[in-house]
C-alpha positions as MATLAB code, in Angstrom:
seq = 'MADQTIPYTPLPVSIPPVSQEQLFSELQWTTLLSIASTVVPKIRSRGGSRSSSDKQVSKAVYDQALSSLTAKIHDPDAGVIAAQYLAEDVSTNAAFRENIQRLFTTYVHQEGRNGISLILNVLNTKAGSLLLTGSMTPFQNQPFEVRENVFRGWETSRLKPLRAVFRALSAISRRTWIVTSPTALQVIGFPQIPAHGQPRDSHPYEFLGFPGGDRPEIIETDVVVVGSGCGGGVAAKNLAEAGHKVIVVEKAYQYSSRDFPMSFDQGFVSMFEGSGAVTTDDGTMGVFAGSVWGGGGTVNWSASLQTQGYVRQEWADGGLPFFTSMEFQNSLDRVCERIGASSEYTRHNHQNRVLLEGARKLGYSASAVPQNTGTHEHYCGHCTMGCRSAEKQGPTETYLADASKAGAQFIEGFHVDRVLFTNTKAGRVASGVEGTWTSRDAWCGQSGPTAIKRKVIIKSKKVVVSCGTLQSPLLLLRSGIKNPQVGRNLHLHPVVIGGAVFDEETRPWEGAALTTVIDEFEDLDGHGHGVKVECLTMLPPAFLPAFTWRDGLDWKMWTAKLSHMAGFITLTKDRDTGRVYPDPVDGRLRIDYTPSAFDRKHIVEGIVTAAKVAYIAGAKEFRTSYRDMPPFVRPDAANTNAAEGTNNAALQAWISELRRKTPCDPERTMFASAHQMGTCRMGSSVRSSVVDPECQVWGTRGLYVMDASVFPSASGVNPMVTNMGIADWASQKLAKSLDKQISKTRL';
ca = [
      33.633  -15.094    7.891;
      32.395  -17.715   10.600;
      28.732  -17.506   11.919;
      28.278  -16.010   15.068;
      29.182  -18.255   17.937;
      28.983  -15.554   20.939;
      25.350  -14.822   22.435;
      23.891  -11.470   21.350;
      20.349   -9.524   21.859;
      19.865   -6.363   20.337;
      19.149   -3.443   23.293;
      15.435   -2.735   23.317;
      14.723    0.713   21.745;
      12.165    3.220   22.924;
       9.285    4.307   20.231;
       6.649    6.988   20.716;
       3.400    5.520   22.439;
       0.473    5.162   20.248;
      -1.870    8.278   20.104;
      -4.884    7.875   21.906;
      -6.971    9.934   19.463;
     -10.462    8.755   18.535;
      -9.605    7.130   15.295;
     -12.657    5.397   14.770;
     -15.710    4.680   16.423;
     -15.853    1.173   17.725;
     -18.511    0.256   15.076;
     -15.806    1.262   12.193;
     -13.228   -0.392   14.291;
     -15.415   -3.663   14.125;
     -15.978   -3.160   10.154;
     -12.162   -2.105    9.660;
     -11.552   -5.590   11.485;
     -13.802   -7.490    9.866;
     -11.889   -6.381    6.311;
      -8.472   -7.149    7.651;
      -9.808  -10.419    8.576;
     -11.315  -11.113    5.075;
      -7.450  -10.122    3.734;
      -5.804  -12.205    6.163;
      -8.537  -15.164    7.666;
      -8.548  -17.987   10.204;
      -8.930  -20.907    8.130;
     -10.568  -23.951    9.347;
     -11.507  -27.414    8.283;
     -15.178  -27.590    7.157;
     -16.961  -29.788    9.707;
     -15.396  -28.014   12.661;
     -17.000  -25.200   14.608;
     -18.291  -22.476   12.344;
     -17.594  -18.936   12.557;
     -18.682  -15.914   10.487;
     -14.955  -14.874   10.625;
     -13.393  -18.188    9.421;
     -12.350  -19.331    6.506;
     -13.807  -22.630    5.886;
     -11.869  -25.050    3.311;
     -12.359  -29.071    2.580;
     -10.892  -30.999    4.802;
      -8.383  -32.280    1.861;
      -7.311  -28.803    1.075;
      -6.824  -28.074    5.428;
      -4.942  -31.132    5.398;
      -2.867  -30.080    2.494;
      -1.889  -26.766    3.794;
      -1.603  -28.223    7.623;
       1.248  -30.829    5.995;
       2.977  -28.542    3.371;
       3.264  -25.799    6.280;
       4.313  -28.487    8.912;
       7.335  -29.771    6.286;
       8.858  -26.638    6.458;
       8.701  -25.516    9.751;
      12.024  -26.278   11.899;
      10.712  -26.710   15.409;
       9.911  -30.034   17.551;
       6.115  -28.558   17.457;
       5.935  -27.906   13.689;
       2.265  -29.493   13.410;
       1.141  -27.571   16.501;
       2.627  -24.207   15.168;
       1.325  -24.496   11.622;
      -2.307  -25.369   13.430;
      -2.052  -21.839   14.988;
      -0.665  -20.226   12.028;
      -3.929  -21.128    9.942;
      -6.313  -20.632   12.989;
      -4.601  -16.938   13.306;
      -7.314  -13.890   13.522;
      -6.158  -10.820   13.166;
      -9.459   -9.250   14.542;
      -8.374  -10.486   17.981;
      -4.684   -9.323   18.160;
      -4.676   -6.266   20.523;
      -1.407   -5.718   18.678;
      -2.693   -5.791   15.304;
      -5.128   -2.990   16.298;
      -2.476   -0.986   17.779;
      -0.260   -0.654   15.207;
      -2.844    0.262   12.604;
      -3.847    3.000   15.073;
      -0.238    4.243   15.040;
      -0.131    3.722   11.109;
      -3.352    5.951   10.878;
      -2.966    8.566   13.725;
       0.641    9.086   12.825;
       1.445    9.119    9.065;
      -1.842    8.950    7.397;
      -2.940   12.139    5.775;
      -6.289   13.632    6.534;
      -7.688   13.115    3.383;
      -7.057    9.634    3.429;
      -8.119    9.132    6.971;
     -11.271   10.895    5.778;
     -11.857    8.216    2.611;
     -11.257    5.670    4.632;
     -13.824    6.907    7.406;
     -16.202    7.275    5.085;
     -16.438    4.008    3.717;
     -16.264    2.442    6.593;
     -19.574    4.546    7.819;
     -21.468    3.978    4.452;
     -20.900    0.114    5.113;
     -22.927    0.119    8.250;
     -26.188    2.421    6.844;
     -28.580   -0.513    5.169;
     -28.362    1.646    1.413;
     -24.725    1.772    1.410;
     -23.975   -1.662    2.072;
     -26.432   -2.667   -0.423;
     -24.647   -0.304   -2.523;
     -21.243   -1.512   -1.738;
     -21.575   -5.566   -0.798;
     -25.021   -6.221   -2.539;
     -26.901   -6.556    0.743;
     -28.486   -4.613    3.268;
     -26.657   -6.930    6.376;
     -23.396   -4.930    7.543;
     -20.369   -6.405    6.073;
     -18.750   -7.908    9.263;
     -22.456   -9.528    9.518;
     -22.073  -11.384    6.493;
     -20.629  -14.808    6.039;
     -17.105  -14.993    5.225;
     -17.586  -16.337    1.807;
     -19.694  -13.502    1.359;
     -17.081  -10.948    2.972;
     -14.434  -12.403    0.541;
     -16.189  -12.034   -2.633;
     -17.089   -8.307   -1.763;
     -13.929   -7.304   -0.658;
     -12.233   -9.040   -4.150;
     -14.805   -7.466   -6.337;
     -13.964   -3.913   -4.997;
     -10.747   -4.835   -6.730;
     -11.878   -3.988   -9.900;
     -15.344   -2.139   -9.005;
     -16.505    1.128  -11.354;
     -15.990    3.091   -7.976;
     -12.646    4.465   -8.192;
     -12.627    5.228   -4.410;
     -13.532    1.875   -3.785;
     -10.830   -0.005   -5.671;
      -8.532    2.853   -3.923;
      -9.601    0.953   -0.387;
      -8.927   -2.427   -1.609;
      -5.405   -1.324   -2.577;
      -4.851    0.672    0.703;
      -6.538   -1.953    2.952;
      -5.307   -5.046    1.383;
      -1.585   -3.837    1.837;
      -1.894   -2.194    5.278;
      -3.584   -5.698    6.808;
      -1.022   -7.799    4.853;
       1.784   -5.630    6.387;
       0.612   -4.929    9.765;
       0.111   -8.947   10.247;
       3.959   -9.877    9.530;
       4.681   -7.471   11.767;
       2.330   -8.590   14.833;
       1.645  -11.734   14.019;
       2.980  -14.504   16.968;
       3.554  -17.056   14.422;
       4.203  -15.840   11.139;
       7.805  -15.537   11.546;
       7.996  -19.245   13.322;
       6.611  -20.670   10.082;
       9.297  -18.670    7.784;
      11.838  -19.563   10.011;
      13.155  -16.296    9.839;
      15.502  -15.190   12.625;
      15.296  -11.522   14.660;
      19.307  -12.070   15.024;
      21.456  -12.662   11.821;
      23.358  -15.932   11.765;
      26.497  -14.473   10.305;
      28.933  -12.149   11.493;
      30.094  -10.898   14.593;
      28.755   -7.555   16.519;
      30.744   -4.508   16.682;
      30.609   -1.358   18.140;
      30.134    1.586   16.074;
      31.053    4.879   16.217;
      30.140    6.882   19.713;
      28.468   10.043   19.147;
      27.671   12.937   21.723;
      24.753   15.323   21.113;
      24.048   18.804   21.965;
      21.017   19.168   24.421;
      19.371   22.344   25.687;
      16.976   22.898   29.082;
      13.950   23.897   29.122;
      12.896   27.385   28.584;
       9.822   29.325   26.948;
      12.240   31.579   24.701;
      14.386   30.228   21.823;
      18.009   28.864   22.319;
      20.405   30.876   20.393;
      23.731   29.249   19.312;
      26.181   30.046   16.416;
      28.190   28.173   14.031;
      29.858   28.837   10.550;
      27.841   26.067    8.654;
      24.912   24.652    9.927;
      24.374   21.435    7.674;
      20.224   20.130    7.730;
      20.176   16.436    7.640;
      22.672   13.880    8.463;
      22.530   11.181    5.349;
      25.227   10.723    2.324;
      25.363   14.316    1.323;
      24.973   15.910    4.699;
      27.583   13.732    5.971;
      29.958   13.888    3.229;
      29.556   17.860    3.532;
      30.163   18.352    7.371;
      33.471   16.022    7.191;
      34.986   18.331    4.422;
      33.677   21.563    5.739;
      34.756   21.024    9.606;
      38.012   19.193    8.219;
      38.709   22.624    6.201;
      38.699   24.146   10.269;
      34.920   25.386   10.039;
      32.540   25.616   12.720;
      29.891   22.720   11.762;
      26.616   22.063   13.668;
      25.122   19.288   11.817;
      21.237   18.996   12.603;
      18.882   15.912   12.066;
      14.904   15.480   12.960;
      15.567   12.044   13.478;
      17.717   10.047   16.035;
      20.630    8.463   16.699;
      20.629    4.477   17.480;
      23.872    2.559   17.940;
      25.114   -1.066   16.355;
      24.070   -2.316   19.929;
      20.546   -1.512   19.112;
      20.681   -3.457   15.430;
      18.946   -5.061   13.735;
      15.822   -3.668   15.467;
      12.801   -5.580   15.073;
      10.291   -4.706   12.448;
       7.881   -2.932   14.861;
      10.530   -0.692   16.300;
      12.674   -0.325   13.415;
      10.129    1.001   10.927;
       8.763    3.925   13.691;
      12.454    4.517   14.001;
      14.247    4.699   10.699;
      11.984    5.466    7.875;
      10.155    8.259    6.901;
       6.552    7.901    7.695;
       7.210    4.416    9.162;
       8.067    2.895    5.774;
       4.213    2.898    5.262;
       4.684    6.171    2.577;
       2.798    5.999   -0.647;
       2.440    8.068   -3.830;
      -1.196    9.899   -4.034;
      -2.743    7.601   -5.824;
      -1.796    4.620   -3.875;
       0.008    2.309   -6.326;
       3.554    3.107   -5.217;
       5.154    2.257   -1.740;
       8.190    4.991   -1.200;
      11.085    3.496    1.170;
      13.025    6.830    2.727;
      15.579    6.656    5.513;
      14.608    9.160    8.630;
      17.435    8.141   11.269;
      21.105    9.569   12.225;
      22.759    8.715    9.184;
      19.777    8.533    6.789;
      19.262    6.463    3.697;
      23.349    5.448    4.318;
      22.135    3.814    7.678;
      19.029    1.433    6.050;
      20.194    0.990    2.543;
      21.490   -2.301    0.933;
      25.468   -1.035    0.705;
      25.217   -1.086   -3.248;
      28.164    1.258   -4.287;
      27.659    2.106   -8.164;
      29.533    5.092   -9.782;
      27.598    7.477  -12.146;
      27.394    5.348  -15.557;
      28.973    7.579  -18.732;
      26.109    8.337  -20.852;
      24.259    9.920  -17.821;
      27.120   11.730  -17.158;
      27.557   13.244  -20.546;
      23.360   13.850  -20.626;
      23.834   16.003  -17.607;
      26.407   17.766  -19.099;
      24.748   18.179  -22.228;
      21.931   19.789  -20.116;
      24.670   22.878  -19.220;
      26.585   21.128  -16.621;
      29.989   20.370  -17.811;
      31.374   19.658  -14.349;
      29.469   15.798  -14.678;
      31.966   14.970  -17.509;
      35.430   16.758  -15.873;
      38.086   14.894  -13.863;
      36.689   16.600  -10.879;
      33.646   14.577  -11.067;
      35.292   11.648  -11.404;
      38.219   12.476   -8.748;
      35.257   13.115   -6.336;
      33.379    9.654   -7.218;
      36.952    7.957   -6.510;
      37.514    9.940   -3.506;
      34.071    8.826   -1.621;
      34.541    5.142   -3.005;
      38.087    5.098   -1.042;
      36.419    6.510    1.991;
      33.529    3.840    2.054;
      35.501    1.056    0.709;
      33.276    0.279   -2.064;
      34.484   -2.912   -3.884;
      32.956   -6.202   -4.695;
      36.432   -8.064   -3.974;
      35.523   -9.325   -0.889;
      31.407   -9.973   -1.692;
      30.142  -13.870   -0.864;
      26.886  -13.765   -2.766;
      24.263  -15.293   -1.277;
      21.301  -17.739   -3.145;
      19.300  -15.616   -4.965;
      22.261  -12.617   -6.289;
      24.071  -16.271   -7.282;
      20.836  -17.029   -9.043;
      20.540  -13.498  -11.138;
      24.233  -14.082  -11.837;
      24.050  -17.609  -12.975;
      21.097  -16.993  -14.844;
      22.512  -14.038  -16.853;
      25.535  -15.907  -18.187;
      23.681  -18.907  -19.332;
      21.035  -16.486  -21.123;
      23.950  -14.018  -22.385;
      22.800  -11.163  -20.489;
      25.530   -8.060  -19.632;
      25.942   -8.925  -16.039;
      28.445   -8.006  -13.207;
      28.938   -7.705   -9.326;
      27.668   -4.817   -7.713;
      30.837   -3.125   -4.927;
      29.676   -3.022   -1.564;
      30.599   -0.284    0.906;
      31.667   -2.528    3.593;
      35.322   -1.971    3.759;
      37.573   -5.508    3.362;
      34.885   -7.083    4.909;
      32.710  -10.245    4.023;
      29.641   -8.975    4.993;
      27.244  -12.179    4.673;
      24.130   -9.941    6.587;
      20.915   -8.855    4.933;
      19.259   -7.954    7.831;
      21.047   -4.243    7.675;
      17.860   -2.805    6.296;
      16.719   -2.737   10.097;
      20.444   -1.365   11.184;
      23.946   -3.097   10.940;
      25.063   -4.980   13.932;
      28.638   -5.137   12.866;
      29.408   -1.983   12.020;
      30.894   -3.243    9.043;
      28.384   -0.904    6.403;
      30.628    2.053    5.715;
      27.289    4.314    5.810;
      27.481    8.116    6.928;
      27.432    7.222   10.643;
      30.512    4.926   10.301;
      32.934    7.169    7.674;
      32.019   10.617    7.007;
      29.865   11.851   10.056;
      32.356    9.878   12.275;
      35.404   11.969   10.470;
      33.225   15.282   11.111;
      33.073   14.247   14.869;
      36.678   13.634   14.904;
      37.281   17.338   13.111;
      35.200   19.111   15.746;
      32.015   19.268   14.405;
      28.644   19.383   16.813;
      25.626   17.552   16.564;
      21.782   17.943   17.319;
      19.617   14.954   17.035;
      15.465   15.280   17.225;
      16.000   18.989   15.709;
      13.062   19.755   13.047;
      13.831   22.594   11.138;
      10.799   25.261   10.489;
      12.347   27.576    8.211;
      15.924   28.666    6.867;
      16.426   31.931    7.736;
      17.579   35.142    5.587;
      19.103   38.526    6.009;
      17.744   40.904    3.137;
      20.867   43.193    1.735;
      21.709   45.282   -1.040;
      23.014   41.982   -2.624;
      19.742   39.953   -2.262;
      18.598   37.641    0.083;
      21.552   36.040    2.044;
      21.148   32.831    4.320;
      21.896   33.255    8.029;
      20.823   30.478    9.549;
      17.776   27.906   10.828;
      15.149   27.965   13.221;
      13.506   25.002   14.315;
      12.020   22.656   17.257;
      14.172   20.125   19.385;
      12.649   17.195   20.861;
      14.282   15.631   23.261;
      14.439   11.632   23.064;
      12.345   11.062   26.053;
       9.709   13.736   24.997;
       9.938   12.332   21.929;
       9.291    8.775   23.267;
       6.345   10.304   25.033;
       8.106   10.102   28.518;
       7.396   13.034   31.426;
       9.980   14.818   33.721;
      13.052   17.033   33.588;
      14.417   15.512   30.582;
      11.357   15.455   28.094;
      11.608   18.946   26.315;
      10.599   20.649   23.707;
      12.527   24.118   22.809;
      12.830   26.323   19.750;
      15.874   26.681   18.973;
      17.747   29.022   16.301;
      20.968   28.461   15.152;
      22.876   31.958   13.520;
      25.151   30.913   10.635;
      27.236   32.172    7.922;
      25.997   29.422    5.523;
      23.198   26.888    5.284;
      23.464   23.360    3.521;
      20.337   21.487    3.202;
      20.621   18.055    3.068;
      16.908   16.587    3.842;
      16.870   14.207    0.985;
      14.659   14.015   -2.201;
      11.338   14.037   -0.283;
      11.769   16.989    2.810;
      14.549   19.256    0.986;
      11.966   20.953   -1.211;
       9.189   21.031    1.403;
      11.909   23.176    3.806;
      12.682   25.606    0.961;
       8.800   26.119    0.410;
       8.554   26.646    4.215;
      11.125   29.177    3.704;
       9.918   31.364    1.586;
      11.362   30.149   -1.818;
       9.102   30.815   -4.623;
      10.672   28.870   -7.769;
       8.351   27.280   -8.981;
      10.773   24.046  -10.011;
      11.069   23.317   -6.282;
       9.920   19.896   -5.484;
       8.790   18.867   -8.658;
      11.321   16.408  -11.589;
      11.024   13.944   -8.989;
      12.329   10.565  -10.068;
      11.935    7.324   -8.205;
      13.161    4.517  -10.026;
      10.128    2.633   -9.647;
      10.047   -1.097   -9.535;
       8.187   -4.145   -9.696;
       8.954   -7.033   -7.378;
       9.170  -10.239   -8.560;
       9.409  -13.321   -6.209;
      10.650  -16.795   -7.433;
      10.101  -20.474   -5.196;
      12.874  -23.285   -5.556;
      12.107  -26.540   -3.848;
      15.599  -26.167   -1.845;
      15.716  -24.037    1.057;
      17.415  -20.601    0.085;
      17.201  -18.496    3.604;
      17.192  -15.378    1.253;
      17.386  -13.002    4.095;
      21.003  -14.219    4.699;
      23.800  -12.216    2.713;
      23.930   -9.269    1.343;
      20.738   -7.918   -0.319;
      21.819   -6.707   -3.516;
      25.432   -7.820   -4.924;
      24.985   -8.430   -8.957;
      22.988   -6.575  -11.587;
      21.899   -7.218  -15.376;
      22.068   -4.241  -16.938;
      21.961   -5.558  -20.450;
      18.876   -4.008  -20.955;
      19.230   -0.407  -19.280;
      19.229    1.614  -22.899;
      15.898    0.169  -24.273;
      14.703    3.583  -26.074;
      18.487    4.529  -27.264;
      18.473    7.763  -25.257;
      19.613    5.942  -21.733;
      16.116    5.137  -20.088;
      16.013    1.414  -19.397;
      15.750   -1.149  -16.902;
      18.251   -3.333  -14.891;
      17.412   -6.831  -12.967;
      18.768   -6.647   -9.153;
      18.181   -8.036   -6.204;
      16.410   -6.842   -2.747;
      15.868   -7.215    0.738;
      14.083  -10.101    1.698;
      13.052   -9.129    5.348;
       9.258  -10.445    5.623;
       7.289   -7.080    5.806;
       9.428   -5.234    3.072;
       8.989   -7.941    0.517;
       6.058   -9.815    0.380;
       3.201   -7.200    1.155;
       3.941   -6.002   -2.151;
       2.534   -9.347   -3.983;
      -0.921   -9.975   -5.216;
      -3.679  -10.915   -2.643;
      -5.910  -13.439   -4.166;
      -7.205  -14.723   -0.729;
      -6.312  -15.521    2.826;
      -5.210  -19.370    2.399;
      -3.336  -18.512   -0.799;
      -1.789  -15.294    0.626;
      -0.767  -17.069    4.327;
       0.563  -20.256    2.215;
       2.662  -17.924   -0.007;
       4.090  -16.234    2.915;
       5.390  -19.436    4.520;
       7.530  -19.833    1.445;
       9.905  -17.288    2.130;
      12.281  -19.298    3.388;
      12.440  -20.743   -0.464;
      12.331  -17.916   -2.550;
      14.524  -15.750   -4.259;
      13.304  -12.162   -5.333;
      14.180   -9.433   -8.131;
      13.554   -5.761   -8.466;
      13.592   -4.127  -12.199;
      15.354   -0.776  -11.264;
      13.986    1.475  -14.058;
      15.787    5.055  -15.167;
      12.831    6.482  -15.422;
      12.153    9.681  -17.944;
       8.967   10.932  -16.527;
       8.637   12.701  -13.471;
       6.332   13.325  -10.456;
       6.419   15.941   -7.762;
       6.330   16.443   -3.855;
       4.386   18.909   -1.920;
       3.271   19.903    1.354;
       0.168   18.534    2.283;
      -2.632   21.397    2.562;
      -4.240   20.694    5.708;
      -0.752   19.829    7.963;
       2.002   20.236    5.462;
       3.222   16.329    5.457;
       4.945   15.173    2.680;
       2.599   14.396   -0.023;
       3.635   12.513   -3.612;
       2.332   12.719   -6.685;
       3.914   10.051   -8.872;
       2.394    7.523  -11.664;
       4.436    5.902  -13.454;
       4.076    6.954  -17.431;
       3.125    4.235  -19.753;
       6.479    4.899  -21.228;
       8.566    3.577  -18.355;
       6.315    0.759  -17.672;
       7.138   -0.699  -20.480;
      10.541   -1.063  -19.886;
       9.119   -2.605  -16.452;
       7.847   -5.204  -18.705;
      10.897   -6.079  -19.938;
      12.141   -6.477  -16.316;
       9.779   -8.649  -15.401;
      10.259  -11.155  -18.605;
      13.981  -10.914  -18.191;
      13.597  -11.768  -14.330;
      11.255  -14.171  -14.974;
      13.645  -16.079  -17.442;
      16.476  -16.002  -14.672;
      14.347  -17.411  -12.347;
      13.132  -20.250  -14.559;
      16.807  -21.118  -15.942;
      17.584  -21.248  -12.116;
      15.121  -24.102  -11.484;
      12.386  -21.859   -9.927;
       9.056  -23.281   -9.476;
       6.807  -20.804   -9.463;
       7.359  -17.047  -10.085;
       4.816  -13.927   -9.158;
       5.233  -10.463   -9.296;
       3.592   -7.222   -7.980;
       1.595   -7.044  -11.252;
      -2.137   -8.223  -10.149;
      -3.113   -8.859  -13.822;
      -0.593  -11.641  -14.363;
      -1.540  -15.181  -12.247;
       1.565  -16.994  -10.971;
       3.845  -18.917  -13.312;
       3.738  -22.383  -12.087;
       6.480  -24.814  -13.743;
       5.138  -27.701  -15.727;
       5.885  -30.978  -14.323;
       7.099  -31.990  -17.750;
       9.725  -29.093  -18.155;
      11.769  -30.793  -15.439;
      12.452  -33.615  -17.839;
      13.337  -31.177  -20.759;
      15.802  -28.791  -19.435;
      17.910  -28.769  -22.889;
      14.869  -26.413  -24.095;
      15.611  -23.710  -21.669;
      13.443  -20.843  -21.606;
      11.888  -22.057  -25.033;
       9.452  -24.046  -22.921;
       6.025  -23.210  -24.465;
       4.253  -22.246  -21.048;
       6.668  -19.922  -20.175;
       6.225  -18.271  -23.594;
       3.150  -18.233  -23.159;
       3.078  -16.488  -19.771;
       5.690  -13.833  -21.313;
       3.343  -13.501  -24.520;
       0.103  -12.619  -22.238;
       2.296  -10.266  -19.842;
       3.267   -8.406  -22.923;
      -0.428   -8.216  -24.247;
      -1.618   -6.570  -21.718;
      -1.930   -2.787  -20.963;
       1.875   -2.266  -19.415;
       1.725   -2.679  -15.632;
      -1.411   -0.629  -15.147;
      -0.969    1.598  -12.289;
      -3.920    0.695  -10.786;
      -3.253   -3.230  -11.182;
       0.043   -3.065  -10.055;
       2.112   -2.326   -6.794;
       5.321   -0.248   -7.573;
       8.130    0.398   -4.986;
      10.368    2.668   -4.353;
      13.912    3.044   -2.843;
      15.371    5.944   -4.689;
      14.343    9.469   -4.898;
      15.863   12.227   -6.668;
      15.566   15.192   -8.803;
      13.131   17.965   -6.390;
      15.886   20.325   -6.296;
      17.665   19.858   -9.364;
      20.822   21.651  -10.672;
      20.894   23.168  -13.672;
      22.555   26.244  -15.605;
      19.352   28.368  -15.631;
      16.804   29.666  -12.805;
      13.952   28.579  -15.485;
      14.684   25.066  -15.478;
      16.304   24.339  -12.005;
      16.557   24.997   -8.352;
      19.842   24.999   -7.676;
      22.853   26.593   -9.764;
      26.162   24.659  -10.912;
      27.788   24.954   -7.331;
      24.665   23.734   -5.809;
      23.461   26.983   -4.332;
      19.858   28.290   -4.389;
      18.873   30.517   -7.042;
      17.923   33.271   -6.186;
      19.720   33.221   -2.781;
      23.369   33.349   -1.617;
      24.583   31.153    1.339;
      22.009   28.371    0.502;
      22.825   25.107   -0.379;
      21.329   21.945   -1.044;
      23.527   18.726   -1.191;
      21.637   15.904   -1.715;
      20.132   13.095   -4.303;
      17.444   16.138   -5.376;
      19.779   18.069   -6.870;
      20.403   15.180   -9.792;
      19.522   16.692  -13.032;
      17.709   13.526  -13.851;
      17.253    9.790  -12.893;
      20.973    8.702  -12.113;
      20.181    4.935  -13.474;
      22.103    3.551  -10.651;
      21.608    3.030   -6.562;
      22.301    6.899   -6.065;
      24.345    6.895   -3.052;
      27.810    7.470   -4.722;
      26.341   10.019   -6.817;
      25.136   11.773   -4.346;
      27.901   11.750   -2.134;
      30.338   12.591   -5.046;
      28.348   15.636   -6.082;
      28.521   16.931   -2.140;
      32.443   16.192   -1.991;
      32.724   18.255   -4.933;
      30.242   21.120   -3.834;
      31.329   20.990   -0.502;
      34.751   21.704   -0.683;
      34.314   24.567   -3.180;
      32.020   25.941   -0.295;
      34.463   25.455    1.905;
      37.187   27.852    0.383;
      34.739   30.469   -0.635;
      33.943   30.646    3.192;
      37.758   30.907    3.378;
      37.759   34.220    1.313;
      34.250   35.057    2.983;
      36.236   34.871    6.652;
      39.693   36.567    5.245;
      37.314   39.497    4.200;
      35.607   40.016    7.217;
      38.719   40.081    9.139;
      40.298   42.270    6.697;
];
């Protein structure tokens, strides 16, 4: 595919205004911003103007940093940009504070806000400052070197709340800086517009709207599908094409390819659950889930792997023989054909070539990963912020489009409060949903006749819940489902992230993010639990904040190396589980999950594999999101003794140290998850599952769940195709059941 030659600028996307709620007092803000500017400081050479907010380094260190940065920047004013980058101070950046305000007021639960507020208050008392910093002088008034040492000390403090504050504020500060920095993307060389591919229009959608009013709007249909993601899209298509009236409701909003790729400040707010800032209760894992028209299928990385045989057998042995039947295989094949899943047209980018070639040199089993891009060579790594070429065949371009053509109707901005039931002699029968519709203008904080919030009731014969693993169980709980299994059995495919730095420029954001996989170590316990090594999106705020913070200069210099990096993830089929539950104060999503020692041992082997692959490919440096492991820096002598391969003594010593330590100690590691499964799992008994073998919620009639939450355990592969395959089968059975119900009613 030729590089883009026509001018292209994504349309601006409106997002809600920042809340004006008083989150912190001005004194608390001063303290918070002083912590942030300790994490990402202004850096100056000693001998210049001094300030308590500056990180002072020797002239030799400063000049070396400036020279290194200037050499990487492709701009006539490279030296000026490099100097501005080093001199950036987040505490004086209005956009930085605004972004923090949005994050805390909209997405951080009250318990977390209270914890941060308490620490900020304590730091502003003499006794509290003495306890937490060793000095009665307020944190923000202490010299920079002292502040940096104090903050670094919180990482290993005996006080657990301080360790939690270190993790939270370190990650939030770095992520927010990358999103709001005026120079970071210039230094990295990251372009807002992809260099490859041509913009194309996506499928046009029309959505139902409602006038203002005090009484609920009532509409009727045969089936209401709650959620527009991979499972919901498949269900909508099959039911609509079977001749049934279908309404798909989505709490988020639809965007066209002309809006893509969004900028980071727009994209995270508009397309991700919790603005991409969802974490587990212990703060050890970032959880990324789509919340947009098309759900995860709009923001994922196109990986289209079918459920493997050993997983299907595991599920069948658990009382679900469907998974080893040809019916399931036919559904998987039907899905893959519709989304154009193939590796035939893939052009691997640098990091995926490194993974594939490294596996060959090391003798590991590896293969290309099919992409849902039809017959297109989709050489674009920006799709996490939306696919501007409409080549990624997610739900918006396939199943939802098919449902639209078959007569389905759609509502965006509709938050379902609860499922409605009718009590009959046969038990509880789902009869619709009730919720709140918020027009896009109202969501964006506008006023006027088009800014409307309205209660809406949808009466239906069947209800299909497809809100995803994080939200489907919360809806069931709000609807009065008492099954204690609801929300439990959460699998997250926990990963640790690795980053390798090369001499050559790699431009890792170009080309599809994930097109190869090493599966040599997917069964490390003999029961199907292990780790795969894959590549990941290299968009700066999605990749860089996972890595360990050591000091401000190190962080800025590491960030600037992104254009020379390759990234890896250790995708782990987790045996052990967690849960999701509603926050006791406001009902929002909470996640209780910590990777177990059993699963973390497998993650370590994934890190070892990624380090070996990076080394054999010539990487000069390798880092992980495991804080206890220092970066591996390739010895100069290794360049002249390439024949020894991964037998290099320094590399082997680093690997031995990794294996000697507590396996990825949760308090010392930043994990991530882009795959959520199992919280409404399917089973043959109500005692151990939420839905029956046909995806109907136990103890009800007419209420179904069709998304990745029904997985009996972790899929072990990127879950999109498995999710869609189950939904294909279950929705076709539901369509036939509905045909019979309607026929009986007519008789």
